[in-house]
C-alpha positions in Angstrom: 0.4 -20.8 -15.2 -2.4 -21.5 -12.8 -2.0 -18.9 -10.1 -4.0 -18.8 -6.9 -4.0 -15.5 -5.0 -5.1 -15.4 -1.4 -5.7 -12.2 0.5 -8.4 -10.3 2.4 -8.4 -7.2 0.2 -9.2 -7.0 -3.5 -10.9 -4.9 -6.2 -13.1 -2.9 -6.2 -11.3 -1.4 -3.2 -9.9 1.9 -4.5 -6.9 2.2 -2.2 -4.4 0.2 -0.3 -3.6 -3.5 -0.7 -6.8 -4.3 -2.5 -6.1 -1.9 -5.3 -2.7 -3.5 -6.0 -3.9 -7.1 -5.7 -6.7 -6.4 -8.1 -4.4 -4.8 -10.7 -1.9 -7.6 -10.4 -4.5 -10.3 -10.8 -6.0 -8.7 -13.9 -2.5 -8.1 -15.4 -1.6 -11.8 -15.0 -4.9 -12.8 -16.5 -4.4 -10.5 -19.5 -1.0 -12.1 -20.0 -2.8 -15.5 -20.6 -2.4 -17.0 -17.1 -5.3 -18.7 -15.3 -5.9 -16.7 -12.1 -8.1 -17.4 -9.2 -8.5 -15.1 -6.1 -9.9 -16.1 -2.7 -10.8 -12.9 -0.8 -13.4 -11.1 1.3 -16.0 -8.6 0.2 -14.6 -5.1 -0.4 -14.6 -3.1 2.9 -11.4 -1.0 3.1 -10.8 1.7 4.1 -14.3 2.5 5.4 -14.5 -0.8 7.4 -17.9 -1.5 6.1 -18.9 -3.7 3.2 -19.4 -2.0 -0.1 -22.9 -1.8 -1.7 -23.8 -4.8 -3.7 -21.8 -7.2 -1.5 -22.7 -9.2 1.6 -20.5 -9.8 4.6 -22.2 -13.1 5.4 -22.4 -14.9 2.0 -20.0 -16.8 -0.2 -19.9 -15.8 -3.8 -18.1 -16.7 -7.0 -17.8 -14.3 -10.0 -15.6 -13.6 -12.9 -14.0 -10.2 -13.3 -11.7 -9.2 -16.1 -10.7 -12.9 -16.7 -10.1 -13.5 -13.0 -12.3 -16.0 -11.0 -13.0 -14.4 -7.7 -14.2 -16.3 -4.6 -15.5 -14.1 -1.8 -15.8 -15.4 1.7 -17.7 -14.0 4.7 -15.9 -11.7 7.1 -16.7 -10.1 10.5 -16.5 -6.3 10.5 -16.8 -3.4 12.9 -16.5 0.2 11.7 -14.3 1.4 14.6 -12.3 -1.7 15.5 -9.9 -2.0 18.4 -6.7 -3.9 18.1 -8.3 -7.1 19.4 -11.4 -6.6 17.1 -9.0 -6.2 14.1 -7.5 -9.6 15.1 -11.0 -11.1 15.2 -11.7 -9.6 11.8 -8.6 -11.3 10.3 -9.3 -14.6 12.1 -12.8 -14.6 10.7 -11.5 -14.5 7.2 -8.9 -17.1 7.8 -11.7 -19.5 9.1 -14.4 -18.8 6.5 -11.9 -19.0 3.6 -10.4 -22.3 4.7 -13.0 -24.6 2.9 -12.8 -22.5 -0.3 -9.0 -22.7 -0.3 -9.0 -26.4 0.3 -11.3 -26.9 -2.7 -8.7 -25.2 -4.8 -6.4 -28.2 -4.3 -8.4 -30.0 -7.1 -7.7 -27.1 -9.4 -4.0 -27.9 -9.1 -2.5 -24.4 -8.9 1.1 -24.0 -9.8 1.7 -21.0 -7.5 -0.2 -20.0 -4.3 0.5 -16.3 -3.8 -0.5 -15.1 -0.3 -0.8 -11.4 0.4 0.0 -10.2 4.0 -2.0 -9.0 5.8 -3.5 -11.3 7.0 -0.7 -13.5 8.2 -3.3 -15.6 10.0 -4.3 -17.0 6.6 -0.8 -18.1 5.7 -1.0 -21.6 7.3 -3.9 -22.4 5.0 -1.9 -21.2 2.0 1.0 -23.4 2.9 -1.3 -26.4 3.4 -2.9 -25.9 0.0 0.4 -25.4 -1.7 1.7 -28.7 -0.1 -1.4 -30.7 -1.0 -1.5 -29.4 -4.6 2.3 -29.6 -5.3 2.4 -25.8 -5.9 5.1 -23.3 -5.1 4.3 -20.9 -2.2 4.9 -17.2 -2.3 4.3 -14.7 0.5 4.1 -11.0 -0.5 4.5 -8.7 2.6 2.5 -5.5 2.0 2.6 -4.7 5.8 4.7 -6.1 8.6 1.4 -6.5 10.6 2.8 -8.3 13.6 5.3 -5.5 14.2 2.8 -2.8 13.4 0.2 -4.3 15.9 2.6 -4.0 18.8 4.8 -1.0 17.9 1.8 1.1 17.1 0.2 -0.2 20.3 -2.9 -1.7 18.7 -2.2 -4.7 20.9 -0.4 -4.7 24.3 3.2 -5.6 23.9 5.9 -7.2 26.0 3.8 -10.2 27.1 2.9 -13.7 26.1 0.7 -12.6 23.2 3.6 -10.7 21.5 6.0 -13.6 22.1 3.5 -16.1 20.6 2.8 -13.8 17.6 6.5 -13.2 16.9 7.3 -16.9 17.1 4.3 -17.8 14.9 5.4 -15.3 12.3 9.0 -16.5 12.2 7.9 -20.1 11.8 5.6 -19.2 8.9 8.2 -17.1 7.1 10.6 -20.0 7.1 8.2 -22.3 5.2 7.4 -20.2 2.1 9.4 -21.0 -1.0 9.6 -17.3 -2.0 8.9 -14.0 -0.3 8.7 -10.4 -1.5 8.1 -7.0 0.0 7.9 -3.3 -0.9 11.2 -1.7 0.1 14.8 -2.7 1.0 14.1 -1.6 4.6 11.1 -3.9 4.8 13.2 -6.6 3.3 15.9 -6.2 5.9 13.3 -6.5 8.6 12.2 -9.8 7.2 15.8 -11.0 7.0 16.1 -10.1 10.7 13.3 -12.6 11.3 15.2 -15.5 9.9 14.4 -15.2 6.1 17.4 -16.2 4.0 18.3 -13.5 1.5 18.1 -15.8 -1.5 14.4 -16.4 -0.8 13.2 -12.8 -0.6 13.2 -10.0 -3.2 11.6 -6.6 -3.9 8.2 -6.2 -5.4 7.3 -2.5 -5.0 3.9 -1.0 -5.6 3.6 0.7 -8.9 1.8 3.5 -10.6 0.0 3.8 -13.9 1.9 6.7 -15.4 -0.4 6.7 -18.4 -3.5 7.3 -16.2 -1.7 9.7 -13.8 0.3 12.5 -15.4 0.8 16.3 -14.9 -1.3 17.4 -17.9 -4.7 16.4 -16.4 -6.7 19.5 -15.5 -8.0 19.8 -11.9 -10.0 23.0 -12.6 -13.4 21.2 -12.2 -12.4 19.8 -8.8 -11.2 23.2 -7.6 -14.5 24.7 -8.6 -16.4 22.0 -6.7 -14.4 22.9 -3.6 -14.8 26.6 -4.1 -11.1 27.1 -4.8 -9.5 29.3 -7.5 -6.4 28.7 -9.6 -4.5 31.1 -7.3 -5.2 29.1 -4.1 -2.3 27.0 -2.9 -3.5 23.5 -2.1 -1.8 21.0 0.2 -3.3 17.6 -0.5 -3.4 14.4 1.5 -5.1 11.5 -0.2 -5.3 8.0 1.3 -6.2 6.1 4.3 -7.2 8.1 7.4 -6.2 5.7 10.2 -3.9 5.4 13.1 -0.6 5.0 11.2 -0.9 8.4 9.6 -1.1 10.9 12.5 -3.2 13.3 10.4 -3.9 15.7 13.3 -0.6 17.3 12.1 -2.4 18.6 9.1 -5.1 20.2 11.1 -2.6 21.9 13.3 -0.7 23.2 10.3 -4.0 24.4 8.7 -4.7 26.3 11.9 -1.4 28.2 11.5 -1.6 28.7 7.8 -5.1 30.1 7.1 -4.2 31.3 3.6 -3.2 27.8 2.5 -6.0 25.3 1.5 -5.7 21.8 2.9 -7.7 19.0 1.2 -8.0 15.6 2.9 -9.3 12.9 0.6 -10.1 9.4 1.7 -11.7 7.3 4.4 -10.7 5.3 7.4 -11.2 4.9 11.2 -10.0 8.5 12.0 -12.0 10.4 9.4 -15.0 11.2 11.5 -12.9 12.4 14.4 -10.8 14.6 12.1 -13.9 16.2 10.6 -15.2 16.9 14.1 -11.9 18.4 15.2 -11.8 20.6 12.0 -15.2 21.9 12.8 -14.3 22.5 16.4 -11.3 24.6 15.3 -13.5 26.4 12.7 -10.9 25.6 10.0 -12.4 27.2 6.9 -9.3 26.2 4.9 -9.7 22.5 5.5 -11.8 20.5 3.0 -12.8 16.8 3.1 -13.4 14.7 0.0 -14.5 11.0 -0.1 -12.5 8.5 -2.0 -12.5 9.3 -5.7 -13.2 6.8 -8.4 -10.3 5.5 -10.4 -11.2 7.7 -13.4 -10.8 10.9 -11.3 -7.5 9.9 -9.6 -5.3 11.8 -12.0 -7.5 14.9 -11.6 -7.4 14.6 -7.8 -3.7 14.3 -7.6 -3.2 17.3 -9.9 -5.4 19.3 -7.5 -2.3 19.6 -5.3 0.4 22.2 -5.5 2.1 20.3 -2.7 1.4 16.7 -1.7 1.6 15.8 2.0 2.8 12.3 2.8 2.1 12.0 6.6 3.1 9.0 8.7 3.7 8.5 12.4 7.3 7.9 13.4 6.6 4.4 14.7 5.1 3.3 11.4 8.3 3.9 9.4 9.4 0.8 7.5 6.5 -1.3 8.9 4.8 -0.3 5.6 5.8 1.6 2.5 3.1 4.1 1.6 2.0 3.3 -1.9 0.6 6.8 -2.3 4.1 8.2 -2.9 4.2 6.7 -6.4 1.0 8.4 -7.4 2.2 11.7 -6.0 5.4 11.5 -8.0 3.6 10.5 -11.2 1.4 13.6 -10.9 4.4 15.9 -11.2 3.8 17.8 -8.0 6.2 18.5 -5.1 6.0 16.3 -2.0 6.5 17.0 1.7 7.1 13.8 3.6 7.3 13.3 7.3 10.1 10.7 7.5 13.4 10.2 9.2 16.6 9.9 7.1 17.3 6.3 6.3 13.7 5.2 6.1 12.3 3.9 2.8 10.2 7.0 2.2 13.1 9.4 3.0 15.5 7.4 0.7 13.1 7.6 -2.2 12.3 11.3 -1.8 16.0 12.2 -1.4 17.2 10.0 -4.3 14.5 11.3 -6.7 14.7 14.9 -5.4 10.9 15.1 -5.6 10.3 17.0 -2.4 11.2 18.0 1.1 11.7 15.9 4.3 10.6 16.9 7.7 10.7 15.0 11.0 7.6 12.9 11.8 5.0 14.5 14.1 6.7 17.9 14.0 4.2 20.6 13.2 6.7 23.4 13.3 8.9 21.8 10.7 6.0 20.9 8.5 4.6 24.4 8.6 8.0 25.8 7.7 8.3 23.4 4.7 4.9 24.5 3.4 5.9 28.1 3.7 9.2 27.6 1.9 7.6 25.7 -1.0 4.7 28.1 -1.2 7.2 30.9 -1.8 9.2 28.9 -4.4 7.0 28.0 -7.4 10.1 27.3 -9.6 11.4 24.8 -7.0 8.0 23.1 -6.8 8.0 22.7 -10.5 11.5 21.2 -10.5 10.7 18.8 -7.8 7.5 17.8 -9.7 9.5 17.1 -12.8 12.0 15.0 -10.9 9.3 12.9 -9.3 7.5 12.4 -12.6 10.7 11.2 -14.2 11.5 8.8 -11.3 8.0 7.3 -11.4 8.2 6.8 -15.2 11.7 5.2 -15.1 11.4 3.0 -12.0 7.8 2.7 -10.8 5.7 2.3 -13.9 3.1 -0.4 -13.8 4.2 -2.3 -16.9 7.8 -2.4 -15.7 7.1 -3.6 -12.2 4.5 -6.3 -13.2 6.7 -7.6 -16.0 9.5 -8.1 -13.6 7.2 -9.8 -11.2 5.8 -12.1 -13.9 9.3 -13.1 -14.8 10.0 -14.0 -11.2 6.9 -16.2 -11.1 8.1 -18.0 -14.2 11.5 -18.5 -12.7 10.0 -19.9 -9.5 7.9 -22.4 -11.4 10.9 -23.4 -13.5 12.9 -24.2 -10.4 15.3 -21.3 -10.4 15.0 -18.7 -7.6 16.2 -15.2 -8.5 18.8 -13.5 -6.4 18.6 -9.8 -5.4 21.5 -8.0 -7.0 22.4 -4.6 -5.6 22.5 -1.9 -8.2 24.8 0.9 -6.9 22.2 2.1 -4.4 19.5 2.4 -7.1 17.7 -0.7 -5.7 17.5 0.9 -2.2 16.3 4.2 -3.6 13.8 3.1 -6.1 12.7 -0.3 -5.1 13.6 -1.7 -8.5 14.9 -5.2 -8.8 17.6 -6.8 -11.0 17.7 -10.6 -10.8 19.9 -13.4 -11.8 19.3 -17.1 -11.6 20.9 -19.1 -8.8 22.5 -21.4 -11.3 23.4 -18.7 -13.9 25.0 -15.3 -14.1 
């Protein structure tokens, strides 16, 4: 197949959407498909362009068998909601001529990654002009997130226009996918027919991340011993997470070591607040290279999956899969019934506490700190779940099969699997015309 992937984030971004889009594109190329990607220079989560790339130039390179077209993008390191909108719009505009040029390549599938939804009209146009199938993969319900997390003012004409624009776009893609059943139901609520949307969860490389990798060197770098109990948060440090909860917990648990690894718009403020509170048990690490990811995740005795209440089911935190693969216990701030809570409960990989509740989080840390056997059991459960349902080869093989079905004219139906689909994000499919 000739597959055109369109999205603002791509490799070598180490986290978030770009990581998964990059791995997916390289997987498809390795399977013998012709793959092109139209994207921006790497800039997430630091909100600044990585060294060796320009925010103002077009470029064309080949990486791991994938042709990558990079387009200029406007960036600001601490963007407001409106400035984020300008950022996304800049990519939609600068990528338009590059996308239109792909019509002559005659792609068979145009796969658009949301965010940014602002680029979706171009994807639909290119698919129509080239006779390709159109697929929208929703990594983030960005319209809902913008207003529910108050990045943009809600309740007015802007929100009504954005919601109407989104609903119109969703109706025009041949196929849609998203990360969890809860995110899928949100899309259905916007008018997407169930037969056009399926699950395509983020995955984890269980060969690269496993419990046997030693984290001793990383502990020494941080001045920690094997006896120190470590609570680890690794990922984006932005508005959706509410990471002040970790600083408040660290202030009340001075004998527990808290490690925050990553980058994002809130990192500088969090470091300043940690210094103001004189938290000697809080350590900050930059994003770690891929080859050290297993070591980083095994640094944890307890993983912290922190998310604000309003962010539930607007996104599905991809970091959970890596936590589970590492074989360490998880404490997740999630309400029952949300995608995160469903997976943590079904896999028995950790404990749930109410979002933004410091008292409950501190109590959960204390209870797991006093129960090493329970932590080990939770870790084994999570590892088994990741291996059985979230492994990279399994998820991407299922996705490739769906692409082939789409191009052959049969659209797969989502078949419930006794609650397993809801819990794990796995997908069983059947052809519309078959069984």
